[in-house]
C-alpha positions as CSV (number, residue, x, y, z in Angstrom):
1,M,-106.7,20.5,-69.9
2,S,-107.5,18.7,-66.7
3,T,-105.6,15.7,-65.6
4,P,-107.2,12.7,-63.6
5,V,-105.8,12.4,-61.2
6,G,-71.2,20.0,-20.7
7,R,-65.7,20.2,-14.1
8,P,-67.3,17.7,-11.8
9,L,-69.1,19.6,-9.0
10,P,-70.8,22.1,-11.3
11,L,-71.9,19.2,-13.5
12,L,-73.5,17.3,-10.6
13,A,-75.3,20.4,-9.5
14,G,-76.5,21.0,-13.0
15,L,-77.8,17.4,-13.2
16,A,-79.6,17.7,-9.9
17,A,-81.3,20.9,-11.1
18,L,-82.4,19.2,-14.3
19,L,-83.8,16.3,-12.4
20,A,-85.8,18.6,-10.2
21,L,-87.2,20.4,-13.1
22,A,-88.1,17.2,-14.8
23,A,-89.9,16.0,-11.7
24,A,-91.8,19.3,-11.4
25,A,-92.9,18.9,-15.1
26,V,-94.3,15.5,-14.4
27,L,-96.2,16.7,-11.4
28,L,-97.5,19.9,-12.8
29,G,-98.1,18.7,-16.4
30,S,-100.4,15.8,-15.5
31,G,-103.4,18.1,-15.7
32,G,-105.1,16.3,-12.8
33,G,-106.0,13.5,-15.2
34,G,-103.5,10.7,-15.1
35,T,-99.7,10.0,-15.2
36,Q,-97.6,12.0,-17.5
37,D,-95.0,10.6,-19.9
38,P,-91.5,11.3,-18.4
39,A,-90.4,12.7,-21.8
40,E,-93.4,14.9,-22.3
41,D,-94.7,18.1,-20.8
42,D,-97.4,20.6,-21.7
43,R,-95.2,23.0,-23.6
44,P,-95.8,23.0,-27.3
45,P,-92.9,22.8,-29.7
46,A,-91.8,26.1,-31.3
47,A,-91.8,27.1,-35.0
48,E,-93.9,24.2,-36.2
49,R,-97.1,24.2,-38.2
50,W,-100.5,23.2,-37.0
51,T,-102.1,20.6,-39.2
52,G,-105.4,18.8,-39.0
53,T,-105.1,15.1,-38.3
54,W,-108.8,14.3,-37.9
55,S,-112.1,16.1,-38.4
56,A,-115.8,15.5,-38.7
57,A,-118.4,18.0,-39.9
58,A,-121.0,19.4,-37.6
59,A,-124.0,17.8,-39.4
60,A,-127.1,18.5,-37.4
61,A,-128.8,19.0,-34.1
62,E,-129.3,15.6,-32.5
63,P,-133.0,14.8,-32.2
64,G,-134.3,14.4,-28.6
65,T,-131.5,16.4,-27.0
66,S,-133.3,19.6,-26.1
67,D,-131.4,19.6,-22.7
68,G,-128.2,18.2,-24.1
69,Y,-126.2,15.7,-22.0
70,A,-126.1,17.1,-18.5
71,N,-123.9,15.4,-16.0
72,T,-122.5,13.1,-18.7
73,S,-119.1,12.3,-20.0
74,L,-118.8,11.8,-23.8
75,R,-115.7,9.8,-24.9
76,N,-115.3,10.3,-28.6
77,V,-112.9,7.8,-30.3
78,V,-111.2,9.2,-33.4
79,H,-108.5,7.9,-35.8
80,T,-105.5,10.1,-36.7
81,S,-104.1,10.5,-40.2
82,I,-100.8,12.2,-39.4
83,G,-98.7,12.4,-36.2
84,G,-97.2,15.2,-34.1
85,T,-95.7,16.1,-30.8
86,S,-98.4,18.5,-29.7
87,A,-102.2,18.5,-30.1
88,R,-105.4,20.6,-29.6
89,I,-109.1,20.0,-30.3
90,Q,-112.1,21.9,-31.6
91,L,-115.5,21.8,-30.0
92,S,-118.7,23.0,-31.8
93,N,-122.0,24.2,-30.5
94,L,-123.2,25.1,-34.0
95,Y,-126.7,23.8,-33.6
96,G,-127.1,24.7,-29.9
97,T,-129.7,27.2,-28.9
98,R,-128.1,27.7,-25.4
99,P,-124.5,28.0,-24.2
100,L,-122.7,24.7,-23.8
101,S,-120.8,24.3,-20.5
102,V,-117.8,22.0,-20.6
103,G,-116.5,21.5,-17.1
104,H,-113.7,19.0,-17.9
105,A,-112.1,17.9,-21.2
106,T,-109.3,15.5,-21.8
107,L,-107.2,14.0,-24.6
108,A,-105.4,10.6,-24.5
109,R,-104.1,7.9,-26.7
110,A,-106.3,4.8,-26.7
111,L,-104.9,1.7,-25.2
112,A,-106.4,-0.5,-27.8
113,P,-108.1,0.3,-31.1
114,G,-111.7,1.3,-30.6
115,G,-111.7,0.9,-26.8
116,P,-112.4,3.4,-24.1
117,A,-109.3,2.8,-22.0
118,A,-106.3,5.2,-22.3
119,T,-102.7,4.3,-22.7
120,P,-101.1,4.9,-19.2
121,G,-99.1,8.1,-19.1
122,T,-101.0,9.8,-22.0
123,M,-104.0,11.4,-20.3
124,R,-103.9,15.2,-20.7
125,R,-106.4,17.7,-19.1
126,L,-107.3,20.3,-21.7
127,T,-107.6,24.0,-21.0
128,F,-109.2,26.8,-22.9
129,S,-107.4,30.2,-22.7
130,G,-105.7,28.8,-19.6
131,R,-108.9,27.7,-17.9
132,P,-110.0,24.1,-17.2
133,A,-113.6,24.8,-18.2
134,V,-115.2,26.6,-21.1
135,T,-118.6,27.8,-22.2
136,V,-119.2,27.5,-25.9
137,P,-121.8,30.1,-27.1
138,A,-124.8,29.0,-29.1
139,G,-123.8,28.7,-32.7
140,G,-120.1,29.0,-31.8
141,S,-117.0,26.9,-31.4
142,V,-113.8,26.9,-29.3
143,T,-110.3,25.6,-29.7
144,S,-108.4,24.2,-26.8
145,D,-104.9,25.2,-25.7
146,P,-102.2,22.9,-27.0
147,V,-100.9,20.1,-24.9
148,R,-97.6,18.2,-25.4
149,L,-98.5,14.7,-26.4
150,T,-96.9,12.3,-28.9
151,V,-99.6,11.5,-31.4
152,P,-98.8,8.7,-33.8
153,P,-100.2,8.5,-37.3
154,A,-102.9,5.9,-37.8
155,A,-103.7,5.7,-34.1
156,D,-106.9,6.1,-32.0
157,L,-107.3,9.0,-29.7
158,L,-109.8,9.5,-26.9
159,V,-111.3,13.0,-26.6
160,T,-113.6,13.3,-23.6
161,T,-115.9,16.1,-22.6
162,Y,-118.0,16.4,-19.4
163,S,-120.9,18.8,-19.3
164,P,-122.3,19.5,-15.8
165,A,-125.5,21.3,-16.8
166,P,-128.2,21.2,-19.5
167,S,-127.1,22.9,-22.7
168,G,-129.7,22.6,-25.4
169,P,-129.6,20.6,-28.7
170,V,-126.4,18.7,-29.3
171,T,-124.3,19.4,-32.3
172,Y,-123.3,16.0,-33.7
173,H,-122.1,13.9,-36.6
174,P,-124.5,10.9,-36.7
175,H,-122.9,8.6,-39.2
176,A,-119.5,8.1,-37.6
177,R,-118.9,4.4,-38.5
178,Q,-116.9,4.4,-35.2
179,T,-117.9,3.2,-31.7
180,S,-117.6,5.9,-29.0
181,Y,-118.8,5.9,-25.4
182,L,-120.7,7.8,-22.8
183,T,-121.3,7.5,-19.0
184,R,-123.0,9.5,-16.3
185,G,-120.9,11.7,-14.1
186,D,-117.5,13.2,-14.5
187,H,-115.2,10.4,-15.8
188,A,-113.3,12.6,-18.3
189,A,-109.9,11.7,-16.6
190,D,-110.6,8.0,-16.2
191,T,-107.8,6.0,-17.7
192,A,-109.1,2.5,-17.3
193,G,-112.3,3.2,-19.2
194,G,-114.4,0.8,-17.1
195,A,-117.1,3.4,-16.5
196,Y,-117.8,3.7,-20.2
197,T,-120.3,0.9,-20.6
198,E,-122.7,2.7,-23.1
199,K,-121.6,2.5,-26.7
200,V,-122.7,5.1,-29.2
201,T,-122.3,5.5,-33.0
202,A,-122.0,9.3,-33.3
203,W,-119.5,11.9,-32.6
204,R,-120.8,14.7,-30.4
205,Y,-119.4,18.3,-30.1
206,L,-116.0,17.3,-31.4
207,T,-115.2,18.6,-34.9
208,G,-111.4,18.5,-35.1
209,V,-108.0,17.4,-33.8
210,D,-104.9,19.3,-34.9
211,V,-101.3,18.3,-34.4
212,R,-98.0,20.1,-34.6
213,G,-94.6,18.6,-35.0
214,P,-91.6,18.3,-37.3
215,H,-93.5,16.5,-40.1
216,T,-96.8,18.4,-40.1
217,D,-96.6,19.7,-43.6
218,G,-100.2,20.2,-44.4
219,A,-103.6,18.6,-44.9
220,V,-106.0,17.6,-47.6
221,V,-109.7,18.0,-47.0
222,A,-112.1,15.5,-48.5
223,V,-115.5,17.1,-48.7
224,G,-118.7,15.4,-49.9
225,D,-121.7,13.4,-49.1
226,S,-122.3,9.9,-47.7
227,I,-119.8,8.4,-50.1
228,T,-117.1,10.5,-48.5
229,D,-118.7,10.1,-45.0
230,G,-118.1,6.3,-45.5
231,N,-121.6,4.9,-45.3
232,T,-121.6,1.2,-45.7
233,S,-117.9,0.9,-44.9
234,T,-117.0,-1.6,-42.1
235,P,-117.6,0.0,-38.7
236,D,-114.5,0.6,-36.6
237,A,-112.2,-0.4,-39.5
238,N,-111.4,3.0,-40.9
239,H,-112.2,1.9,-44.4
240,R,-113.7,5.1,-45.8
241,W,-112.0,6.3,-49.0
242,P,-110.3,9.3,-47.1
243,D,-108.8,6.7,-44.7
244,F,-107.3,4.8,-47.6
245,L,-106.0,8.0,-49.1
246,A,-104.4,8.8,-45.7
247,A,-102.6,5.4,-45.8
248,R,-101.3,6.1,-49.3
249,L,-100.0,9.5,-48.2
250,R,-98.2,7.9,-45.2
251,T,-96.6,5.0,-47.1
252,E,-96.0,5.8,-50.8
253,P,-92.5,7.0,-51.7
254,G,-92.5,10.7,-52.7
255,A,-96.0,11.4,-51.5
256,P,-96.7,14.6,-49.7
257,R,-96.9,13.9,-45.9
258,Y,-100.3,15.4,-45.5
259,G,-103.0,14.7,-43.0
260,V,-106.5,13.9,-44.3
261,L,-109.6,15.5,-43.0
262,N,-113.0,13.9,-43.7
263,Q,-115.7,16.5,-44.1
264,G,-118.3,14.3,-45.6
265,I,-121.9,14.5,-44.5
266,S,-124.4,11.8,-45.4
267,G,-127.1,13.3,-47.6
268,N,-125.1,16.4,-48.3
269,R,-125.7,18.5,-51.4
270,L,-123.6,21.1,-53.3
271,L,-126.2,23.8,-53.7
272,T,-129.0,23.3,-51.0
273,D,-129.0,23.2,-47.2
274,S,-131.0,20.6,-45.4
275,N,-133.2,21.0,-42.3
276,R,-131.1,21.5,-39.1
277,W,-133.0,18.7,-37.4
278,S,-132.5,16.2,-40.2
279,V,-130.1,13.4,-39.4
280,S,-129.1,13.4,-43.1
281,G,-128.0,16.3,-45.2
282,G,-126.4,19.2,-43.3
283,P,-125.5,22.6,-44.7
284,S,-124.6,22.6,-48.4
285,V,-121.0,22.4,-49.4
286,L,-121.1,26.0,-50.7
287,S,-122.5,27.3,-47.4
288,R,-120.1,25.3,-45.2
289,L,-117.0,25.7,-47.4
290,E,-115.2,28.3,-45.3
291,R,-115.9,26.6,-41.9
292,D,-115.4,23.0,-42.9
293,V,-112.7,23.3,-45.6
294,L,-110.9,26.5,-46.2
295,S,-110.3,27.4,-42.6
296,R,-109.1,24.0,-41.4
297,A,-105.5,23.9,-39.9
298,G,-102.8,23.5,-42.5
299,V,-105.1,22.8,-45.5
300,R,-103.2,22.7,-48.8
301,A,-105.7,20.9,-51.0
302,V,-109.3,19.7,-51.2
303,V,-110.9,16.8,-53.0
304,V,-114.5,17.4,-53.9
305,E,-117.0,14.5,-54.2
306,I,-120.5,15.9,-54.4
307,G,-123.6,16.2,-56.6
308,L,-125.6,13.0,-56.6
309,N,-127.9,14.2,-53.8
310,D,-128.6,17.4,-55.7
311,L,-130.0,15.2,-58.5
312,F,-132.0,13.0,-56.1
313,K,-133.4,15.6,-53.8
314,S,-134.0,18.7,-55.9
315,P,-137.7,19.5,-56.3
316,R,-137.0,20.3,-59.9
317,R,-134.7,18.9,-62.5
318,L,-131.2,20.4,-62.4
319,D,-129.0,20.7,-65.4
320,A,-125.3,19.9,-65.5
321,E,-124.4,23.6,-65.9
322,E,-126.0,24.6,-62.6
323,L,-123.9,22.0,-60.8
324,A,-120.8,23.0,-62.8
325,D,-121.3,26.6,-61.7
326,G,-121.4,25.5,-58.0
327,M,-118.3,23.5,-58.4
328,R,-116.5,26.5,-60.1
329,E,-117.4,28.6,-57.1
330,I,-115.5,26.1,-54.9
331,V,-112.5,26.4,-57.2
332,R,-112.6,30.3,-57.1
333,R,-112.9,30.5,-53.4
334,A,-110.2,28.0,-52.7
335,A,-107.8,29.6,-55.2
336,A,-108.2,32.9,-53.4
337,Q,-106.7,31.2,-50.4
338,D,-104.0,29.3,-52.4
339,I,-105.7,26.0,-51.8
340,R,-105.7,23.4,-54.6
341,V,-108.9,21.7,-55.7
342,V,-109.1,18.2,-57.1
343,G,-112.6,17.5,-58.4
344,S,-114.1,14.1,-59.0
345,T,-116.6,12.7,-61.4
346,L,-119.9,11.5,-60.1
347,T,-120.1,7.8,-59.4
348,P,-122.5,5.4,-61.1
349,F,-125.8,4.5,-59.4
350,G,-127.6,2.2,-61.9
351,G,-129.8,-0.2,-60.0
352,H,-130.3,2.1,-57.0
353,R,-133.9,3.0,-56.1
354,G,-133.2,6.6,-56.9
355,H,-131.9,5.9,-60.4
356,R,-133.8,7.4,-63.3
357,P,-132.5,7.8,-66.9
358,E,-132.9,11.6,-66.9
359,L,-130.9,12.0,-63.7
360,D,-128.2,9.7,-65.0
361,A,-128.0,11.8,-68.2
362,V,-127.3,14.9,-66.1
363,R,-124.6,13.0,-64.2
364,R,-122.9,11.9,-67.4
365,A,-123.1,15.4,-68.9
366,L,-121.5,16.8,-65.8
367,N,-118.8,14.1,-65.9
368,A,-118.0,15.1,-69.5
369,K,-117.5,18.7,-68.4
370,I,-115.2,17.6,-65.6
371,R,-113.1,15.4,-67.9
372,A,-112.9,18.2,-70.5
373,G,-111.4,20.6,-68.0
374,E,-114.3,22.9,-67.9
375,I,-114.6,23.0,-64.1
376,Y,-111.5,21.7,-62.3
377,E,-107.8,21.9,-63.3
378,Q,-107.3,18.4,-61.8
379,Y,-109.8,15.6,-61.2
380,A,-110.0,12.1,-59.9
381,D,-112.2,9.8,-62.0
382,F,-114.2,8.1,-59.4
383,D,-116.8,7.1,-62.0
384,Q,-114.2,5.2,-64.0
385,A,-112.7,3.7,-60.9
386,L,-115.9,2.2,-59.8
387,R,-118.0,1.4,-62.8
388,D,-118.6,-2.0,-64.3
389,P,-116.9,-2.1,-67.7
390,H,-119.6,-4.3,-69.0
391,H,-122.5,-2.2,-67.5
392,P,-121.0,1.3,-67.2
393,L,-124.1,2.8,-65.6
394,R,-123.6,0.5,-62.6
395,M,-120.8,-0.2,-60.1
396,R,-118.8,-3.4,-60.6
397,P,-120.2,-6.0,-58.2
398,A,-117.0,-6.3,-56.1
399,Y,-117.1,-2.5,-55.5
400,D,-120.9,-2.4,-54.7
401,S,-122.0,-2.5,-51.0
402,G,-125.3,-3.9,-52.3
403,D,-127.4,-0.8,-52.5
404,H,-126.0,0.1,-55.9
405,L,-125.0,3.6,-54.7
406,H,-122.5,3.3,-51.8
407,P,-119.2,1.4,-52.4
408,S,-117.9,-1.6,-50.5
409,D,-114.6,-1.4,-48.6
410,A,-112.9,-2.5,-51.8
411,G,-114.7,0.2,-53.7
412,Y,-113.6,2.8,-51.3
413,R,-110.0,1.6,-51.7
414,A,-110.4,1.9,-55.5
415,M,-111.6,5.5,-55.1
416,A,-108.5,6.4,-53.0
417,D,-106.3,4.8,-55.5
418,A,-107.8,7.0,-58.2
419,V,-106.5,10.2,-56.6
420,G,-103.2,11.3,-58.0
421,L,-101.1,12.2,-55.0
422,R,-99.0,14.8,-57.0
423,Q,-102.3,16.6,-57.7
424,L,-102.5,17.6,-54.1
425,E,-99.4,19.7,-54.1
426,G,-97.8,22.6,-56.1
427,A,-98.7,26.1,-57.0
428,V,-102.4,27.1,-57.5
429,R,-103.3,28.8,-60.7
430,A,-105.7,31.7,-60.8
431,A,-109.3,30.6,-60.8
432,R,-111.1,30.7,-64.2
């Protein structure tokens, strides 16, 4: 049944040699992009596991970007979930129709939360197979070489890419709920951030940041729709439910020290892809499962929140068993890679403009199957966590953002609290 969820002269000579080596590391390791921390160099630590600390799904081709962002620096601001002593990034040209040229890329710790300035001594120039520039083929992706950098948990990073030439449609994640920046010219190595006067609300090209260190034990991926993406949460506050889950994993005694990767896409469905030019929807969970979930660095578990948009957007009425079968496919494919799956019940949406009794009947029937253990071995009861006990088809007012579908910040916290942390670790049983 499912459960919710060391003689004097030689010594001096040795010290002098060590000092010379340290100085050389500072000069050579700066990457041409700022001052290096004295205690850090570009060599990654050995025998430690890569784990994702942040991610965003490639959701669509950005409208109006047929020539990309030529001669432009894009400074993406992202928030870590777990820390490490070395880092690398992933760039995607999934929706591009031409190769994407990246002439300069950097990584740094932000000086202040949400701002474009870098903490002095943390700017790192990124390389790709040892080269300072890279061309990402249309439809492809690249991972940078690792750099030595102390990455704290729950901290903002600045990931900047400069593209010198036109590149075609931009692969982006539109509903970031996070302010990022852009500017004309190559300012990828700028530490002060003063050139970044234009604010933007989407992440472009960047789809992941991984870390490696003594405590990078794994990651849990949250996959889903706008509710996982964090629509209606307070911008620049990191109040999506996966953010609150990451805080629990960092602070609660006995919790597995996992990073949390948010792979929500607003408008996403379980079974059906959306148009590539649509700013809402993206590829279905089933079609993007390998890329966005199962292949992420260090993934140990996935929490699945999906299904409402299938009800809203299907041209015909779906039944609960069709959705259940799609969810079972997630479980089978994850189990084949020894990844745990925690499902979730579908949340109430009474009062929303898309509510119809026959759709809610399918939601409730699917939730009954989830609670009965017919789909997932473990589940989080997001429905119970959010619903109004007096009006169970609706969210309780304190948890409602006002649109009767997306939770408020308090509602997102309640969702994170409904996930049993012990459900995220342990052996994986064979799929049903």
